[in-house]
C-alpha positions as CSV (number, residue, x, y, z in Angstrom):
1,M,51.8,15.4,-2.3
2,E,52.2,12.4,-4.7
3,G,51.6,10.1,-1.7
4,R,48.3,11.8,-1.0
5,I,47.2,11.6,-4.6
6,S,48.0,7.9,-4.7
7,L,46.0,7.4,-1.5
8,L,43.1,9.3,-3.0
9,C,43.2,7.3,-6.2
10,T,43.3,4.0,-4.2
11,W,40.3,5.1,-2.2
12,I,38.3,6.1,-5.4
13,L,39.3,2.7,-6.9
14,L,38.0,0.8,-3.9
15,V,34.7,2.7,-3.9
16,L,34.2,1.9,-7.6
17,V,35.1,-1.8,-7.1
18,S,32.8,-2.1,-4.1
19,A,29.9,-0.4,-6.1
20,R,30.6,-2.7,-9.0
21,W,30.6,-5.8,-6.7
22,L,27.3,-4.7,-5.2
23,T,25.8,-4.3,-8.7
24,Q,26.9,-7.8,-9.8
25,S,26.0,-9.5,-6.7
26,S,23.2,-12.1,-7.3
27,A,22.1,-12.1,-3.5
28,K,19.3,-9.7,-2.7
29,K,20.0,-8.3,0.7
30,C,19.9,-5.2,2.9
31,I,23.6,-4.5,3.4
32,C,22.9,-2.4,6.5
33,G,21.0,-5.1,8.4
34,P,17.8,-7.2,8.3
35,C,15.3,-6.4,5.6
36,L,11.8,-5.4,6.5
37,P,9.0,-7.5,5.1
38,G,7.9,-6.6,1.6
39,P,4.5,-5.3,0.4
40,G,1.3,-7.2,0.4
41,V,-0.7,-7.8,-2.7
42,C,-4.3,-7.1,-3.5
43,F,-6.4,-10.1,-4.8
44,G,-9.0,-8.5,-6.9
45,E,-11.5,-10.9,-8.4
46,D,-13.1,-8.8,-11.2
47,A,-12.4,-11.4,-13.9
48,N,-13.9,-14.6,-15.3
49,N,-10.6,-16.4,-15.9
50,I,-9.0,-16.6,-12.5
51,R,-8.2,-20.0,-11.3
52,G,-9.7,-21.6,-8.2
53,P,-8.8,-20.4,-4.6
54,T,-6.9,-23.5,-3.7
55,E,-4.6,-23.1,-6.8
56,V,-4.2,-19.4,-6.2
57,V,-3.2,-20.0,-2.5
58,Q,-0.7,-22.6,-3.6
59,F,0.7,-20.2,-6.1
60,L,1.0,-17.5,-3.4
61,Q,3.0,-19.9,-1.3
62,R,5.3,-20.7,-4.2
63,Q,5.9,-17.0,-4.7
64,K,6.5,-16.7,-0.9
65,L,3.9,-13.8,-0.7
66,K,2.8,-13.5,2.9
67,S,0.3,-10.7,3.0
68,I,-2.9,-10.5,0.9
69,R,-5.8,-8.1,0.7
70,L,-9.2,-9.8,0.0
71,Y,-12.2,-7.8,-1.1
72,Y,-14.7,-10.5,-0.4
73,T,-15.1,-13.3,2.3
74,H,-16.5,-16.1,0.3
75,P,-16.4,-19.4,2.4
76,Y,-14.5,-21.2,-0.3
77,M,-11.9,-18.4,-0.4
78,M,-11.5,-18.2,3.4
79,K,-11.1,-22.0,3.6
80,A,-8.4,-22.0,1.0
81,F,-6.3,-19.6,3.1
82,Q,-7.2,-21.3,6.3
83,G,-4.0,-22.4,8.2
84,K,-1.7,-21.2,5.4
85,K,0.0,-18.5,7.5
86,I,-0.6,-15.8,5.0
87,E,-1.7,-12.5,6.6
88,L,-5.0,-11.3,5.4
89,I,-7.0,-8.1,5.2
90,I,-10.5,-9.1,4.6
91,G,-13.3,-6.8,3.3
92,I,-16.9,-6.0,3.7
93,P,-18.0,-4.7,0.3
94,N,-19.9,-1.5,-0.1
95,A,-23.1,-3.4,-1.2
96,D,-22.9,-5.7,1.8
97,L,-22.4,-2.8,4.1
98,K,-25.7,-1.4,3.1
99,L,-27.6,-4.6,2.6
100,T,-26.9,-6.0,6.1
101,G,-27.8,-2.7,7.8
102,M,-24.9,-3.4,10.2
103,A,-24.4,0.3,10.8
104,W,-27.6,0.5,12.8
105,N,-28.1,-3.2,13.6
106,Y,-25.4,-4.6,16.0
107,A,-26.8,-8.1,15.6
108,A,-26.0,-8.1,11.8
109,A,-22.5,-6.9,12.5
110,E,-22.1,-9.7,15.1
111,Q,-23.4,-12.3,12.7
112,W,-20.9,-11.1,10.0
113,V,-18.0,-11.6,12.4
114,K,-19.4,-15.0,13.5
115,T,-19.7,-16.1,9.9
116,N,-16.6,-14.6,8.3
117,V,-14.0,-14.3,11.1
118,L,-14.5,-16.7,14.1
119,P,-14.3,-20.0,12.1
120,Y,-10.9,-19.0,10.8
121,A,-9.3,-16.7,13.4
122,S,-7.6,-19.4,15.5
123,D,-5.3,-20.6,12.6
124,T,-5.4,-17.8,10.0
125,P,-3.7,-14.5,10.6
126,I,-6.5,-12.1,9.9
127,K,-4.8,-8.6,10.3
128,A,-7.6,-6.3,9.6
129,I,-11.1,-5.9,8.3
130,T,-11.9,-3.2,5.8
131,V,-15.5,-1.8,6.2
132,G,-16.4,-0.6,2.7
133,N,-14.0,0.6,0.1
134,E,-13.5,4.2,-1.2
135,V,-17.0,5.1,0.2
136,T,-16.5,8.8,-0.4
137,S,-15.7,8.3,-4.1
138,V,-19.0,6.6,-5.1
139,N,-21.4,9.5,-4.7
140,D,-23.6,7.6,-2.2
141,W,-24.2,9.7,0.9
142,D,-26.3,6.8,2.5
143,L,-23.3,4.6,2.2
144,V,-20.9,7.3,3.4
145,S,-23.0,7.9,6.5
146,Q,-23.2,4.2,7.4
147,T,-19.5,3.6,7.3
148,E,-18.2,4.8,10.7
149,P,-21.2,3.4,12.7
150,A,-20.6,0.0,10.9
151,M,-16.9,0.1,11.9
152,R,-17.9,0.5,15.5
153,N,-20.3,-2.3,15.5
154,I,-17.8,-4.7,13.8
155,Y,-15.2,-3.6,16.4
156,K,-17.8,-4.2,19.2
157,A,-18.4,-7.8,17.8
158,L,-14.6,-8.5,17.7
159,K,-14.2,-7.2,21.3
160,K,-17.1,-9.6,22.4
161,A,-15.0,-12.4,20.8
162,G,-11.7,-11.2,22.4
163,L,-10.2,-10.4,19.0
164,E,-10.1,-6.6,19.2
165,D,-6.3,-6.5,19.8
166,K,-5.6,-9.0,17.0
167,I,-7.8,-7.7,14.2
168,K,-7.9,-4.0,13.4
169,V,-10.8,-2.3,11.8
170,S,-10.7,0.6,9.2
171,T,-12.0,1.8,5.9
172,P,-9.9,2.5,2.8
173,F,-10.5,6.0,1.4
174,G,-9.7,6.8,-2.3
175,Q,-6.8,9.3,-2.7
176,D,-9.5,11.8,-3.9
177,I,-10.2,12.3,-0.1
178,L,-7.3,14.7,-0.2
179,E,-8.0,18.1,-1.4
180,V,-4.6,19.8,-0.8
181,T,-1.4,17.8,-1.3
182,W,1.2,20.4,-1.9
183,P,3.1,21.4,0.0
184,P,2.6,18.2,2.0
185,S,2.6,20.1,5.3
186,D,-0.5,21.8,4.1
187,G,-2.3,18.6,3.4
188,Q,-6.1,18.8,3.9
189,F,-9.0,16.4,3.4
190,R,-11.9,17.5,1.2
191,V,-14.1,19.9,2.9
192,Q,-17.4,18.1,2.3
193,Y,-16.1,15.0,4.0
194,A,-13.5,16.3,6.5
195,W,-15.4,17.0,9.6
196,N,-18.6,14.9,9.2
197,I,-17.0,11.7,7.9
198,V,-13.2,11.7,8.1
199,K,-13.0,13.1,11.6
200,P,-15.3,10.5,13.2
201,V,-13.3,7.7,11.4
202,L,-10.0,9.2,12.7
203,D,-11.4,9.4,16.2
204,F,-12.3,5.7,16.0
205,L,-8.9,4.7,14.5
206,N,-7.2,6.6,17.3
207,E,-9.4,4.9,20.0
208,T,-8.7,1.4,18.6
209,G,-5.1,1.7,17.5
210,S,-6.1,1.0,13.9
211,P,-4.4,2.6,10.8
212,L,-5.7,5.2,8.4
213,M,-6.1,3.4,5.1
214,I,-5.9,5.1,1.7
215,N,-5.7,3.6,-1.9
216,M,-3.0,5.8,-3.3
217,Y,-1.9,5.8,-7.0
218,T,0.7,8.1,-8.4
219,F,-0.3,6.8,-11.8
220,V,-3.8,8.4,-11.3
221,S,-2.0,11.7,-10.3
222,L,0.0,11.6,-13.5
223,K,-3.0,10.6,-15.7
224,G,-5.0,13.5,-14.3
225,D,-2.3,16.1,-14.5
226,P,0.3,15.1,-17.0
227,Q,1.7,18.6,-17.4
228,D,2.6,19.1,-13.7
229,V,3.4,15.6,-12.6
230,H,6.9,14.4,-13.5
231,L,7.0,10.8,-14.6
232,D,10.2,9.9,-12.7
233,A,8.6,11.3,-9.5
234,A,5.4,9.2,-10.0
235,L,7.5,6.1,-10.8
236,L,9.4,6.5,-7.5
237,N,12.7,6.6,-9.5
238,P,15.5,7.8,-7.1
239,W,17.0,10.0,-9.8
240,G,13.7,11.9,-10.3
241,P,13.3,15.6,-9.6
242,I,13.6,16.9,-6.1
243,S,10.8,19.0,-4.5
244,V,11.2,20.8,-1.3
245,D,8.4,21.7,1.1
246,Y,9.3,25.3,1.7
247,K,7.5,25.4,5.1
248,T,9.3,22.4,6.6
249,G,12.4,22.0,4.5
250,H,11.5,18.4,3.8
251,V,13.0,17.0,0.6
252,Y,10.9,14.8,-1.6
253,K,12.3,12.6,-4.3
254,N,9.1,10.8,-5.2
255,L,5.4,11.6,-5.5
256,L,4.2,8.9,-3.2
257,F,5.9,10.3,-0.2
258,Q,4.4,13.7,-1.0
259,L,0.9,12.2,-0.9
260,M,1.6,10.2,2.2
261,D,2.9,13.2,4.1
262,A,0.0,15.3,2.9
263,S,-2.2,12.6,4.5
264,F,-0.3,12.7,7.8
265,A,-0.6,16.5,7.8
266,A,-4.3,16.3,7.1
267,A,-4.9,14.0,10.0
268,E,-2.7,16.1,12.3
269,R,-4.8,19.1,11.3
270,M,-7.8,17.2,12.6
271,G,-6.2,16.4,15.9
272,H,-4.5,13.2,15.2
273,P,-0.7,13.6,14.9
274,N,0.1,10.0,15.7
275,I,-2.1,8.1,13.2
276,T,-0.4,5.4,11.1
277,L,-1.0,4.9,7.5
278,V,-1.5,1.8,5.3
279,L,-1.6,2.1,1.5
280,T,-4.3,-0.5,0.9
281,E,-3.8,-0.3,-2.8
282,T,-1.0,1.2,-5.0
283,G,0.3,0.1,-8.3
284,W,0.9,0.9,-12.0
285,P,-0.8,-0.6,-15.1
286,S,1.2,-2.3,-17.8
287,S,-0.9,-1.1,-20.7
288,G,-4.1,0.8,-21.6
289,H,-2.5,4.4,-21.4
290,S,0.4,6.2,-22.9
291,A,2.1,6.2,-19.6
292,A,1.3,2.5,-18.9
293,S,3.9,0.0,-20.0
294,L,5.6,-3.2,-18.9
295,E,8.8,-1.2,-18.1
296,H,6.9,1.4,-16.1
297,A,4.8,-1.2,-14.1
298,A,7.9,-3.2,-13.2
299,M,9.8,0.0,-12.3
300,Y,7.1,1.3,-10.0
301,S,6.6,-2.0,-8.2
302,Q,10.3,-2.7,-7.8
303,N,11.0,0.9,-6.5
304,L,8.1,0.5,-4.0
305,V,9.6,-2.9,-2.8
306,N,13.0,-1.4,-2.4
307,L,11.6,1.5,-0.3
308,I,9.7,-0.8,1.9
309,V,12.4,-3.4,2.6
310,G,15.0,-0.7,2.9
311,G,13.4,0.5,6.1
312,G,12.5,4.0,7.2
313,G,9.6,6.1,6.2
314,T,8.6,9.4,4.6
315,P,10.3,12.8,5.4
316,M,7.5,13.7,7.8
317,R,7.4,10.3,9.5
318,P,10.8,8.7,9.0
319,E,10.3,6.4,12.0
320,L,7.2,4.7,10.6
321,P,7.9,1.8,8.1
322,I,5.9,2.0,4.9
323,Q,3.1,-0.4,4.7
324,A,1.5,-1.0,1.3
325,Y,-0.4,-3.5,-0.9
326,I,0.3,-3.7,-4.6
327,Y,-2.7,-3.7,-6.8
328,S,-3.2,-6.2,-8.2
329,L,-2.2,-9.9,-8.1
330,F,-3.9,-10.6,-11.6
331,N,-5.0,-8.6,-14.5
332,E,-8.9,-8.4,-14.3
333,N,-10.6,-8.6,-17.6
334,M,-14.1,-7.5,-16.1
335,K,-12.9,-4.5,-14.2
336,Q,-15.1,-1.5,-15.1
337,G,-13.7,1.8,-16.4
338,D,-10.7,2.7,-18.6
339,E,-8.6,0.0,-20.2
340,D,-5.7,0.7,-17.9
341,K,-7.8,-0.5,-14.9
342,R,-7.9,-4.0,-16.3
343,N,-4.0,-4.1,-16.6
344,Y,-2.7,-3.7,-13.1
345,G,-1.8,-7.4,-12.6
346,I,1.6,-8.5,-11.6
347,F,0.6,-11.9,-13.0
348,K,-1.7,-13.1,-15.8
349,P,-4.6,-15.4,-14.5
350,N,-2.6,-18.4,-15.6
351,F,0.1,-17.5,-13.2
352,V,2.5,-16.3,-15.9
353,P,4.3,-13.1,-14.7
354,V,3.3,-9.9,-16.5
355,Y,6.7,-8.6,-15.3
356,D,9.3,-9.7,-12.7
357,I,9.7,-8.3,-9.1
358,E,12.5,-9.1,-6.7
359,W,10.2,-9.4,-3.6
360,E,13.1,-9.2,-1.2
361,G,14.4,-6.1,-2.9
362,E,17.4,-5.2,-4.9
363,D,20.6,-4.8,-2.9
364,I,19.8,-2.0,-0.4
365,I,22.3,0.3,1.2
366,C,20.9,2.1,4.2
367,F,22.2,5.4,5.5
368,P,22.2,6.9,8.9
369,D,19.3,9.3,8.2
370,H,17.1,6.3,7.3
371,K,17.2,7.0,3.6
372,S,18.2,4.1,1.3
373,V,19.1,3.6,-2.3
374,S,19.3,0.6,-4.5
375,S,22.9,-0.3,-5.3
376,M,21.5,-1.6,-8.7
377,R,21.0,2.1,-9.4
378,L,24.4,3.3,-8.2
379,S,26.0,1.9,-11.4
380,S,23.9,4.2,-13.6
381,S,24.8,7.4,-11.8
């Protein structure tokens, strides 16, 4: 009996020592195997104090950031990224979508591709084109009705250039496109847009192998419903409250996975069970609201990085790696709306960090069921 107790004590000691070693290790790595690429970052330009494109691209290279979402395709911006091996999502702004008439005029869509894609496609990894942004959130039915036809014309122009397999075409919805989010298995898109707008977009995405794109902010959920949304769940903290979808038995430890799975369920309800999902914006502000702080912004971003590089997906789609873009690269002093919207930046415009992120993730331990936790968190439990 004493021998068994001794062996048990030895085993516990080894576990504690190992956990302590993992916590103190300065190397950031996935202990279970190769880490997946980390998140991308959104480069918003609603500011009058951001440095020139060449300086910004050099800064991105120093930070080893390899995937960026651009909202505009100014020639000086595209030329700065040309040949730099930074993956790009490039955008057609809502105003340009309407101004060019590309929804009804194929020649306009073809000209946009000739001007903004073809000069750079050979040596710049353009991953996707976003046609509009949150079109269902701006109360402009004319814009909404033009989005899917414009996507098809842009795709047609890419196909003519032989780029349809290399460059995907989609449109980022705002998270308000979701009407039902709990339980996630009951996820539904808003009735007024579901069948006449979202369904045609999903059909197109399925035909072309392109992802559903949604800008998804757990901070916005918390801000809109502070009584029912738990802060730790919104911050993606692994010690947050556990919620169980009573219909599927899926266990949720953070709000982001709930919203993502509600999106999958909503798409499946419309006949598309195999659609992939990219979070084209997600993040947390560092000031401007009672729940916005440097600590919370850093916590959310680091937890997101850890989830991504640790591998695996959501409870409903564990086989799909998480793809996300953190908003935003810089604080944007001219962003319209509440004060928090001007404080999503990871960096100040002079390249000084607002907060620090380990872009390769904290030490990650992966488990057979594809779940992962940060060993940096183990020491606090």
